[in-house]
N, C-alpha and C positions, 0 to 999 in steps of 0.2 A: 321215551314212551310215557303216556299219561298215567297218573296215579288214580286208581278207581276206588273211591271212598263211599259212594252212595249207599250201598247195602250195609256196610259196616256201621255207618253212622246211626242207623235206626237201632241197632243192637246196643250201641254204646249209650245212647241217650237214656235208656231204661236204667242202666247202671248209674249213670251220672245223677239222675233225679232221685233215685232211691237213697244215694249217699247223702245228698243235700237234705232230704227229708229226715234222715236218721238223726242228723244234728239239730234240725229245727224243732223236733218234737220234745226236746228235753225241758219239760216245763214243771215236772213234779217237785223239784227242789224249791220252786218259787210259790208253792201252794199257800204257804203261810205268810207271804209278803203282803204288802199293802195292796189295796184294791186297784189303784192305777196301774201298777206294774202288771198285775194279773190280767187287767183289761187289755193292756198293750200286747201281752203275750197272746191273748186270744185273737186280737186283730192280726198279729203277725202270722199265727197259724192259719188264719183264714185268708192270707195273702192280701190283706188290706194294708199294704206297706206304708202308704202315705199317712194314713190315720195312726198306724202303729208308731211311726217315727215321731209324730207330733206328741203322742202320749208319752213315749220314752223320754222326750225332751223335758216334759213336765215332771216326770219322775226325778230326772237329774236336778231340776230346779228345787225340788223339795227334799233332796237327799244331801248328805255330806259326801265329799269326795272320797273319804277314806272308807266309806261303807261299801259292803259287797253289792248292795242294791244299786248304788251309783255305777259301780264297775259293770254290773250286768246290763244296766240300762244303756251305758255307752257302747257296749258290745253289740246289742241288738239295734241300736240307732245306726251304727256303722253298717250292719247287715242290711237294714232297710235301704240305706243310701245305695248300696251295691245293687239290691233288687230293683230299685227305681232308676238305676243307670245315671245317677247324678254325677256331674263332672268332678265334684269334690269327694266322691265316694272313697277312692284310694286313700286320700288324705285322712279321712275319718278313721279308717282302719289303722293307719300308721299312728294317728294320734292316740287311739285306744291302746296300742301296744306300748307307745312311749309312756303313757300315763299309768299303765298297769303292767310293768315289765314282769311281774311275778305271777300274773294271772294264768290260771290253767286253761283259759279260753284263747290265749294268744295263738297257739298252734292250730286250734280249731278255726280261728278267724282266718289265718293264712289258707288253710285247706278249703274252707267254705268259699272264700273269694276266688281261689283258683278253680274250684268246681263250677262256680257260677259262670265265669268267663269261658270255661271249657264247654259248658252246656250251650252257650250262646255263640259257639264257633269262633271264639277269639283266642286261638291257641297261643299266640305270642303273649297276650296279657296273662293267660292262665299260667304259662311257664314261669313268668316272673314271680308269681305268688307261690307256685308249687316249690320253687327253689328255696323259699324262706322256711318251709315246713321242716321241723326237726324230726327226721324219720324215726329216731329212737324213742320218741314220745308218743307214737301212734301204734295202733294194734297191727297184728300181722295182716289181717284182711285189708286194713286201710293202706298198709305198705304196698300190697299188690296193686291196689287201685291206684295209688300214687305213682308207682313205677309205670303202669300201663299208660296213664294219662300223660305223664312226663315223656314217655317214649313217643307217643303220638304227637305231642306238641313239638318235640325235637324234630320229628320227621317232617312236620309241616314247615318248620324253620330251616329245613334242609341241613340239619346237623346230624348226618346219617350215622356216623360211628357212635355218637353218644346215644342216639335213639336205639341203635342195634343192641347196645349194652343193657338198656332198660328192658327190651323185649325178651332177650335171651333167657333170663331166669324164669320167665312166665310160660315158656312154650309147652310145658307139660302140665300146667295148672288146669284143673277141670273147668274153671270159670273163664279164665283169660287165655287159655292155651291156643285155641284155633285162631283167634284174632291176632295174638302175639306171633304165632307161627307164620301167619299170612304176611304181617308187616315185616317180620324178620327176613322172610324169603324175598319180599319185595325190595327191602333195603339191599340185600345181597345182589339182587338183579340190577339195581341202580348203580351199585359199586362195581359192576361187571365181574362179580365173583359168581360166575354162572354155575359152577359145580354145586356150591352151597345153596344157591337160589333154586336150582332145579330139584335137588334132593328134598329141600324143605317144602317147596310148593307142591310137589307130588304127593306129600303126606296128606294134604287136605284138598286134593284136586276134585274129590267128589262132593265136597261141601257145597251145598246149593247156593250159599251166600256168595261164594267166590268163584264158582265154576267157570263162568264166562271170562272173568279177568285172568284167572290162572291159566286157562287154556291159551289165551293170547300170549301171556308172558312165557309160557313153556315153548310156544311156537317161535317166538322171537329169540329165545335162548338157543333153540336148535339152529336158527338162522345165523346167529352171531358166533356159534361154535362150528359153523361150516357143515352142518348136517342138512344139506339142501334137499336131498331126496326125501328125507323125513318131513321137512317143512312142506314140501309139495303134497305129500300124502295126507298129513294132518290138516294142513290148511284147506285143502279141497273139502274135507269133511266138515270143518268148522264153518266154511262159507255157506253150506247148505242150511244152517240154522242161525246165521248171524244177523244182527240188526244192521241197518245201513251204515252207521258210523263205524262199527266194528268191521264190517265187510270191507270198507275202504282200506283200513290198516292191514287186515289179513291179506287182501289182494296184493298190496304192495310187497309183503314178505314173500308170497308165492311167486309173484312176477320177478322179483329180484333173485329168487332161488333159481328159477329157470334161466334168468340172465347169466348168473354165475356159472351155471352148468353149460353155457353157450347154446342153450335151446331157445334161440331168439324168437322164432315164430310162436312157440308156446308162451313165451313171456309177454308178448304184446298185449293180448286181451286183459291180462291181470294188471299190467302197468297202466293201461288205459282206465281200468276201473278204480284206480286210486284217486281220491278226491283232494288229497293234500292236507296240510295243516291249516286249519281255519279257512278251508277253501282255497288255499294257495299251494302251488308246487314250488320247488326250488330248482336251482340249476342242475343238480344231480339227477333229479326226477326227469327233467327235460333231456338230459344227456342219455340216460339209459334207454328211454323210448326212442330217441333219435338214432342211437347206435343200433338198437334192435332192428329198426327199419333199414338202416344202412347195410347191415349184414344180410338182409334179404334182398339187397339191390333195389329196394323201393326208395329211390333217392328223393322223390318229391315229398313223401311223407317224412323221410329223415330230415329234410330241410325244414319242414314245418316245426319240428321240435328243436333241432340244433340251433336254429336262428332265434330262438327265444332266450338263449343263454347269453346274457350281457352282464357287464359290471363285474367281471371275474378275471383274476390273474393267478392261476395255479396250474398244476400238472394236468388236471382234468380239462381245464379251459384250453390249454395248448393242444391237447389231443382232440378236443371237440373242434377247434378251429381248423385243424388239419383235415379232419374228416369232412367238415363242412365245406371246405374248399374242394375236396374230391367230389362231393355231391353236386356242387355248382358246376364243376367241369363236366360231370356226367349228364347234366341237364342243359349243357351248352350255355352256361352263364359265366363267361370268362371274366367279365369285369368284376362280378361278385366274388369269383374265386380269387382274384388278385387281392382283394381286401382281406379275405380269410387267411390266405397264405402269408400276407404281411403280418397279420396278428400272430400267427404261429411262429413266424421267423423271429419275432421280437422277444420270445420267451426262451428261457434257458433250462427248463425242467427236463427236457429230453433233447440232447444235442443232435441226435440223428434226425429227429423231426425238424429241428431248427434249421439244419443245413438243407434238407430236402425242400422245406418250405421256402427258404431263401432262393433256391435255384428256380423253383416254379414262379416265385414272385418276380424274379429278374426276367424270365422268359415272357411271362404274361405282360409285364410292363412294356417290353419291346413290341409285343403283338397288339396290345390294346391301348397303349398310352398310360401315363401315370399322373394322377391329379395331385399327388403329394410332393413328388421329387422329380427332377429331370431324369428321364429314362437312362441317359448316359451315366449319371451319377449312381443310379441303382446298380447298373451293370458293373461299373468300376468298384463299387463297394463290395459286390460279390467276389470279384477277382481278388480284391485285397484280403477279404476274410477267409477265402478258401483257395489259396494259391495252388494247392495240390489236387483240386477237384478234377474229376474226369471230364467235366464239362468246360474246363478252363478255355480251351481254344475256341470252342463254339461261342462262348459268351464274349470273348475278346473280339471276335469278328463282328459282333453286333454293335460294338461301342460307337464307331464312327457313323455307321448307318443310323443309329439312334439320334446322334447329334443332327444329322441331315434331316431326318424325319421330323424332328422337333423344331427345325429351322434355327437351331442354335449353331450357326455357322462359325461364330467366334470360338465357341467351345470346341468344335471339331478341329479348327486350325490349331488351337493350343495343344490338343491331344496329339495331332499329327506331328507337331514340332517336338513334343516330348518323346514320341515313339517313331523315330525316323526309320524308314526302310525304302527300298526302291518303289514298292507299290504305294506306300504312303506319300512319297515325294510327288508322284504323278497325280495322286488324288488331291494333294495340297493345292495345286493350281485350279482344279475344278471347284473346290470348296471356296477358294478365294473369289472366283467369279460369282458364286452364289451370295457370298457375304457382300460383295460390291453392289449387286443388284438390290439386296436387302436395304443397304444404306441409301441407295439411290431412291428407292420407294419411300424411305423415311425422310427424303429431302436433305440428307446429310451428304451433299455432293462432294465437298472437298475431301471428306473422310473416305469416300468410295473409290477415288482415283487410284490410290496405291494398290488396292485389291485387284482392280482391273489390270493394272500393269503386271502384277504377279501372274494373273491368268494368261496373259499374252505369251509368257515364257513356256507355256505348256507344250509338251511334245505332241499333243493331240490337236490337229489343225482346227477342228470344230470349236474346241474350247478357246484356242488362241484367237480365232476370228470373232467369236462372241465377246471376248475381252476387248478387242479393238473397237467393236461396234459400241459397246457400252461406255468405253472411255471417251469416244467421240461424242456420243449423246450427252455425257456428263459435262464435257467441255462446252458444248453448245448451251446447256442450261446455265452454265456459269458465265455465259456471254463471252467466252473466249472463242470467237468465231473463226479466227485465223487457224488456230490449232485444230479446231473441230473439223473444218472443211478439209484440212490436210489429212486428218485421220480417216474421214469418210472416203476421200478419194483413194487413199492407200488401200482401204478395204475393197473399194469398187474394182481396183485392178486385179483383185483375187478373183479368178474365174468361178470360184465356188461360193458366190455370195448370194445365191438365190434365196437363202433363208431370210435375208434382210430385205423384205419387199418394200420397206419405206426408205431405203437407202437414198435413192435419187430425190425423194421428197425432202429428206433431211439435208442433203447437199444443196438443194435449191434454197431452202430457208437460210442456211449458213451464208451462201453467197448474197442472198437478199439482204440479210442483216449487215453484210460488209459493203452493201451498195454496189456490188458487182452484178448489175442487173442482167447483162448479156449472158453471163454464165448461169445465173439463177434461172433465166428463161430456158436455156438449154436443158437444165436438170428438170424443171417443172414440165416442160414439153415431153421429155422422154418418159417421165413418170406417168403423166396423164394418159398416155397411149396404152399403158399396161392394162391387162384384163384383171378381173377379180379384185378390184379395189373398192373399198367401202365408199358409198356415195358421198358421205360428208367429207371424207379425206380427199376424194377426187375433186369435189367442188371447191374445196379450199385450195387445192393445187391449181385449179383453173383460175381462181381469183388472183393468186400470186403470179401466175403466168401472165395474165393480163396486166397486172401492176408492173411486172418486170418490163414487158414490151412498152408500156406507157412511159416508164422511167427513161427508156432509151429512145423514145420518140418513134417507135415503130407502131404507129397508131392503128394501121389496118390489122396487124396481127393482134394487137390488144383488143380491138373491137371483136374480132373473130372469137377470141377466148371468152370475152365477157358475154357474147351472144349465146354461147353454149350454156352458160349459167342461167341466163334469162329463159332460154328454151326449156331447161330442166326445172324451172320454177324453184331453184335452190334457195336456201335460207337467206343468202346475201344477194339475191337477184336485184333488189332495189339499188344496192351499191354498184352492181355490175351495170345496170341501166344508166345510172348517174355517170359512171366512168365512160360509157359509150358516148354519152352526150359531150363530156369534156374532151374526149378524143376527137370527135368531129369538130369541135371548136378549135382545137390546135391545128386541125387540117383546113381551117377556114371554111368548113362546110357548115355554115350557120343554120341552114334550113334543117338538116338532119339533127343538128345539136338541139334545136328548138323542139323537134319531134320527140327526141329521147328524154329531154328534161321534162316535157309535158307528161310523158308516161310515168315518170317517177312521181309526179304530183298527183296524177289521176288514178293510176293503176294499183297503188299500194296504200291500203287503209292505214297501216301502221308502219311508219318509216321515220327515222331520225334525220333523214336527208332531205325532207321536203323543204325546209327553210333554205338549205344550201341550193336546192334545185330552183326555187323561186328567185333567189338572189342572182344565180347565174343566168336564168331565163330573162330576168329584167335587164341584166347587163348586155345580153345578146340582142334583145330588142333595141336597146339603146344603140348598139353597134350598127344594126341594120336600119337605124333611123325610124323605127316604129315606136315613137315616144309614147303614144297612147297605150299600147300594150305593155310597154316598159312600166308606165305609171300603174297600170292595173296589177302587174306582178309585184311591184314594190308595195302597193297598198295592201294586197293580199298577204304579203309577208308580214307587214307591220301589224295588221289586224289579227291574223290567225296565230302568229308566233311572237307575241310581244316580249318574250324572254330570250329570243334568239340573239346570238352574238353578232348577227348581221344587221340588227336594227339600226344602230348608229351609222353604219356604212351605207345602208339603204337610204336613210333620211338625207345624208350628205349628197348621195348621188341623185336622189330625187330633186333636191334643192338645186344642184347644178343643171339638171334638165330644165327646170323652170327658169333658171337664170339665163340659160342659153336661148330659151324661147321668149326671153324678155318679160317673163312673168315674175317681176321682182318681189311682189307681195307674197306669192306662194313660196318662192325660193327662201325669202327671209323667214317665213313661218317654219319651214323645215329646219333651217340652220339654227334658229333660236330654240326649237324643240330639242335638238341635240344638246345644246348648252344647258338647257333646263333639266332634261331627264337623264342625260348620260354624261355628266361632267367629268367622269373618270375614264371615258373611252378615249382611245388614241385619236379618234376623228374629231374630237371637240375643238382642237386648235384649228384644224382646217375649216370647221364650221364657222368659228369666230372670224377667221380671216376672210372667208367668203362673204359673211355678213358685213364685214368692214368695207369690202369692195362695193357692196350694194349701197351702203350708207354714203360712201364717197361719191358713187355715181349719181346719187340722188341729192348730193350736197346737204347731207343730214349728219355731219360729223358730231354735232353736239348730242344728237340722239344716240349715236354710237357710244360716245364717252359715258353718257348716263347709263346706258344698258350695261356696258362692261364693268362699271363700278358696282353693279349688283352681283357680279360674278366674283367669287372669292378665290378663283384659281387663275385669274388673268389680270395683267396690267396692260395699260394702253401701250406702253413702250416695252418691248421684249428685252429680257436681260441676257446679254451675251455670256456673262459669267455663269449664269445658271445653266445655259445650254452646254457650255464647255464642260462644266463640272459633271453634268449628267453623262455626257458623251464619254468622258474618261472612265466613269464607273461602269457604264454599259459595256465598254470595250473590254474591261477586265472580266466582266461577267461572261461574255461570250468566249473569252480565252480560257475560261474555267480556272482562273487564278482566284480561288475561293477566298483565301484569307485577305488578300488585297482588296477584293470586291467588297467584303464585309466592312472594311475600314472606310472605303470610298463612299459606299452607299449610306452608312451611318452619318458620315460628315455631311453628305449632300442633303439628307433629310433634316438634319439639324439646321443647316445654313438656309435651306429654302423650304420652310414648313408648309407653304401654300403653293408649292411648285405645280405646274401643269403636269409634270411627270411624277408627281408624288406617288400615285397609285402603282405605276409601273415599277418605280424604285423600291417601294415597299414589297411588292411581289418578288422582285429579283432578290431582295435581301432575305425574305422568308425562304426562297428556294435554295439559296447558298447555305444558309444556316441549317436547313434540313440535310443537305448533302454533307455538311460537316458534323452532323449528328448532335447539333445544339438544339435539341428538339423543343425544349421549353421556350427558348427565344423564338424559334421558328413559329411555334404555335401562336404566340402573341402577334407576330407580324401577319400571319395568315388571317387571323381574326380581324385585324385592322382592315385588310383588303375586303373581307366579307362584309364588315360593318359599313363600308363605303357604298354598298349596293351593287346593282348590275354592272358588270364589266366583262371584258374578255377573259379576265383571270378568275372570275368568281367560281366557275365550275371546278377548276383545279384546286383552288384554295379550300373549297368545301370538302373535296375528296381527301386532301392532305390533313386537314383538321380532324376529320372523322377518323382517318387512319391513325393519327397520333393518339387520339383518345382510346382507340381500340387497342393499340399496343400497350397502353398503360392500364388496360382492362377497366377503364372508367366508362362503362357502357351507358350509364345514365347521361353523362356529358356528351357522349357521341351521338345519341339519338336525335337531338334537335338539328344537328348539322347534317346527319344522314337524311332526315326528312326533307330538309331544304335542298339537298343535293338531288334527291329523287325528283323534286318538282322543277329544279332549275336545269338539270343536265340534258345535254343533247347527244353526248357521246354514249353509245350503247353500253360500253364497258362500265362507265360511271353509273348509269342507271342500274345495271345489274349489281354493281358494287354496293350501291345504296340499299337496294332491296334486300340483298343477301345479308348484309350486315345489320340492317334493321331487324330482320328475322332473328339473327343470332343474338343481338343486343336485347331484344324483347324477351328472348328465351332466358338469357342470363339474368335479367331483372325480374323474371317470373311474371311478366305480362303475357301469360300463356296464350290467350285468345288472339292477341295481336301477332305473336310469333307464328302461330298456325296460319293466320290470315296471309301474312307475307310469304310463308312457305308455299302456300297454294297458288299465290300470284306467280311466284317464280316457276313453279311446275307447269303453269299454263303458258309460259313464254315459249316461243318457237326457238329462239336462240339460246339454247340451254346446254352448258358444258356438262360433262359427266360428273365433275367434282361438285358443281353447283346442284345438280340433281340429287346427288348423294346427301349433300348438306341439308337441302330442303326436306327430303324424306326423313332424315335423321331427326330434324327438329320436330316434325309432326309426330313421329313415332314416340320420341322421348317425352315430349310435352303432353301427349295424350295419356301416357302412363301417369304423369304427375296429376293430371286433372281426372284421372280414373275413367277416361273414355277408352275402355279396353278394346272395344270392337275396332275403332279407328287405329289404335296402336297396333293391334294384331295385323290388320290389313297392310299397314306400311312396313312393319318389320318383315312380313312375309315377302313383300316386294323387294325390300333391301337385301334380303338373304340371297336373292338370285344374282345380285350385282356387287355385293360388298366383298371386300378383301381385308386381310389382316385383322386388326383389333375390332373393327366394325363388324366383320364377319362373325367373330367370337361373340360380340354383343347380340347380334341377330339370332344366333343359335341359342344363346341363353334365353332370350324371350320366346323363341319357338318352344323350348322345353318348358318354360314357365307357363305359357298359355295351355300347352297340352296337359300339364299337371293340374292347372286350374279347371280344365274340362274333364278331369278324372281319367285322362288317357295316360296312366302312370308308366306303363311299359314303353309306350311310344316316346314319352318324355325322356325316359332313361336312355333310349337309343340315340336321341339327339345329343344328350349330354356326353355320351361316350364318344360321339363323333367330335364334339368340341374339345374334349380332353385329348383325343388322339391326334387331331390335326391342327389344333391351335394352342398347344401346351405353353407357348411363350407368353400368352396373355393370361397371366395367373389370376387377375382379379375376376374375370368372367368365368374362368374355370372353377375357382373356389366358390364363387357365388352360385354357380350352377350345381355344385355338389351339395349345397344346402337343400336345393330343390330335390336332388336325387335322394337325400336322406329322408325327406318328407314322403317322396314317392314310395320308397321301400317300406316305410311304416304303414302307408296306406295299402301296400301289397302284403301286409302281415309278415314282413321280414324285419323283426326288431333288431336282429344282430347287425345287418347291413346298415340300417338307419343309425344306430348308436355308434357303430364303428366309424362311419363316415363323419358324423358330427364331432366325435371326440378327436379325430385326426385333424379336422379343420381347426378346432380350438387349440390343439397342440402345435400345429405346424405353420399357421398363417396369422400370427399375432399382428402383422403389419396392417391387416384389414379390419380395423376396429368395428366398423358397421356390420361386417359379415360375422365376426366373432360373437357379437351380441345376439344376432339372429340365431346363430347355431346353438349358443348356450340356452336360449329360451326354448328352442325346439327340443333340445336334448332333455332338458328337465321335464318338459311336458310329456315326452315319451316315457321317461323313467317313472314319473309319477303314475302314469297309466299302467305301465308294466308291473309296478309294485303291487297293484291290486290283485294280481294273479301269480306273482313270483316273489317268494320270501327272500330270495337272494339279492333282489334289486333294492338299492337304497338311494332314492332321489335326494337331490339337494333341497334343503328347507329354504 
């Protein structure tokens, strides 16, 4: 409680100044002294201390040190310094005492200095001087004055026992009695000697100077001695006449008295009227009001005050957090209750509360999910801590379920192994299936197979069949097509396979990969006749059905399948139309072939097969001897698709057409164009030989020799050794004898550096080095092929170089090759590969606008896989966050949320919550976070990051407890996420700094 001095001080000052003046008026003894001294005394008495001090200094200059006049002047000079508050005043007094140890003014000097400081409210300074006074040398009246002032100064210095002993002899004194009794009673009150305090203060309770203060002290003494009924009675009377400040303290005592009598409804208005210390409450204040509301079943108001209690770890806090959890449960806030039960369960002040809180924490973790620990771990920790709990069996049954719910299948399997039982053994096979599928989705195919094999052993047919299906699917993805098709067929023989609606589709693909096209056709045909198949899957099956028939030369059946695709205007209908034309060609139906190929050229605005169609169309016109149209088709191909792999072939064929028509000039032009522009193409040798024939026909052999000398890849006489050497290396290449191929090709390239087969040999070498995982060497060879310019190998080399740089995460190096691939590629998959990886590489190198641009190009494509769609939308969403285009980011994350799975789903939920929080939809944001925690607990990073958002949300919802609890637990439990920890620490300190403005118990970090 505060010490009330204001009224007492006025009474004291009259005493203080009268005593000082009594000493300062002693001038009679100096009446016969010299004039300067008398003048100085007059100035001193008139309070002209500066002038007096200067005059006293002159007196000293004109006096002898041993004279009384000198001593008296020194004394008054020191007194002037004290009055003038000079910094060296204390020193002057001490110098006077030192120089005049026998002076009768020494004691007077100490007393005067003490009185001066006392009068100026400098009790500590006063006490220092009072303690120097020899009490035996002063009068009885001055002794009383000294005791009183020393008592007061000791009280201010909080030396209560010493102060008490000074006041005690004065309590019956007529002059100092009431003041001394007041201070004596007050000190007893401060020392919690309530009996003495009460009896002493009551004696002067009617004294007008102290009445208000004493009334408060007596009220507080009644409270502290448990006289609550009396407190209520007296306090109510005092409140009627109290000032605002006093009313706050009195209201607190009355409110706490009702609280202690368990009259909570009556306590509430008084507790609310309390204004706190310096305008701040503390945690106990919040607790009492919260508990009073709690006992009234007013849980909403109880929460308002309980959740302001933060930064506390004691018995009261444990009790608060337990009741806080109950309030949350009663207001259907289970996630919040989980946090409060966790806090209560981690304290040991009340073991019964600890156990009950731990049980509720375990149950709520199972129901709601747990952001801090795996739910299964929470449940097992409870079982370990309380093996004799009545809830043991109930919690034990939840352990495996919690593993499954959290998708921690590996943890579930380990638990089942450690706790074997008939039921668990059966469950083990099912969980093995789930773990296998999880690994499959993570593309850890080899690791998945043993789990599928385990599931096949299940006594439950459904689990066993699913195990077989997923094992077969995994074998297919591993390109073990023989075993995959065996497993698929084994499953097909099971009459209960209706659940696997893609089974025949998978069987068809497996046979197709094995080049068993007749069996593939049967499977695809059977599958395509089924109802309720998604259009894109059915269309793909029809394509592969057509391809299978095409491969076994059943062209009419192939055409029928392809025509279904064209009729449906499916994604790959241009390919189907092209294949129809090729089928007619193999049936020698050149007329319909021409019609079909013309449709590919004219009916599809965007198709990578137009150059193929033009080349085949020209070849067909040549076959039917319509050379004019053949030339038109070749010219169109060369003009419109100058980077096509068919250009060198087309030019050679055009040259032959002209040669056969005896137009040697035109023919020679085409052959020489191949040699000039496409020296690395396989057709260049044929072009040179055809040109040679023309030169010979025209008897221009010298011209031929001159021309070939300008070519650095050909000699007039062919080298048999070179051809043989290359043939040997090429044979090893096609036999997949990689190590021998590398040796042969390196030797060949060294021996024949200007060989006509140099480009092909370099490509073969790069390809074999790649297969042998000599990636750096392969990279160099691929780049050599690329540097040679346009060739049939260029597209594949660009793709491989790009891929190698991407594997090395050298995105800046990959970008130029990806851009070239994008421009040069004719294969759809390579175009998509280039665009998708340009998108990713630009994102990685923070070229954000370019990344978004490519992502939008990809999304505009018709031939879009699910994975590519996800990647593009991810890039736009993430990059938009980086560039703070939040509207775009929100749009794409919302779209992703509907299709995402696994970690990406967790990420989309985080941003859903983040955007809602940003839009001040705090409760909606928290609901999304609770879903993330409950359903995607394995993705800790996004869960923990979302919990920082939740902490901010709760503080915005005025729940400081939840906010600080969440942030403190993040900091404590997730040190592996440094970026999140920094964010949580900053947010926590911001909250505590703000809370400290109204709660004395909160101590923010400086």
